C-alpha positions in Angstrom: 0.1 0.1 -0.2 3.0 2.7 0.9 4.1 2.4 -3.0 -0.1 3.7 -4.6 1.2 6.7 -2.0 4.7 7.2 -3.2 3.2 7.4 -7.1 3.9 11.4 -7.8 2.9 13.1 -10.9 5.7 13.6 -12.7 5.5 10.4 -12.5 2.3 9.5 -14.2 3.2 12.6 -16.8 6.4 10.5 -18.0 4.8 7.4 -18.2 2.2 8.7 -20.2 4.4 10.7 -22.6 6.5 7.0 -22.7 3.3 5.3 -24.1 2.4 8.0 -26.3 5.9 7.7 -27.3 6.3 3.7 -27.5 3.0 3.5 -29.9 4.7 6.0 -32.0 7.0 4.0 -32.7 4.7 1.4 -33.3 3.2 2.5 -35.8 6.6 3.8 -37.6 7.7 0.4 -37.8 5.1 -2.0 -38.5 3.4 -2.1 -41.5 0.1 -0.8 -42.7 -1.9 -4.3 -43.0 -0.9 -4.4 -39.5 -1.1 -0.7 -37.3 -2.5 1.3 -40.1 -5.9 2.7 -42.0 -7.6 0.1 -42.0 -4.8 -2.2 -40.2 -6.1 -4.9 -37.9 -4.0 -4.6 -34.8 -4.4 -0.9 -35.2 -6.5 1.4 -37.0 -5.7 4.6 -37.1 -8.1 5.8 -40.5 -10.3 8.2 -38.6 -13.6 7.6 -39.5 
């Protein structure tokens, strides 16, 4: 329970930024059939 209280705002922001960076890297690295417009894993089509 003490680990829950040790989470700070900076830790949450860094985690969010890390997730966004990883998402962008995945979108660039994977082919469009997997992550792109109409992709089966990540569909980036705005509809």
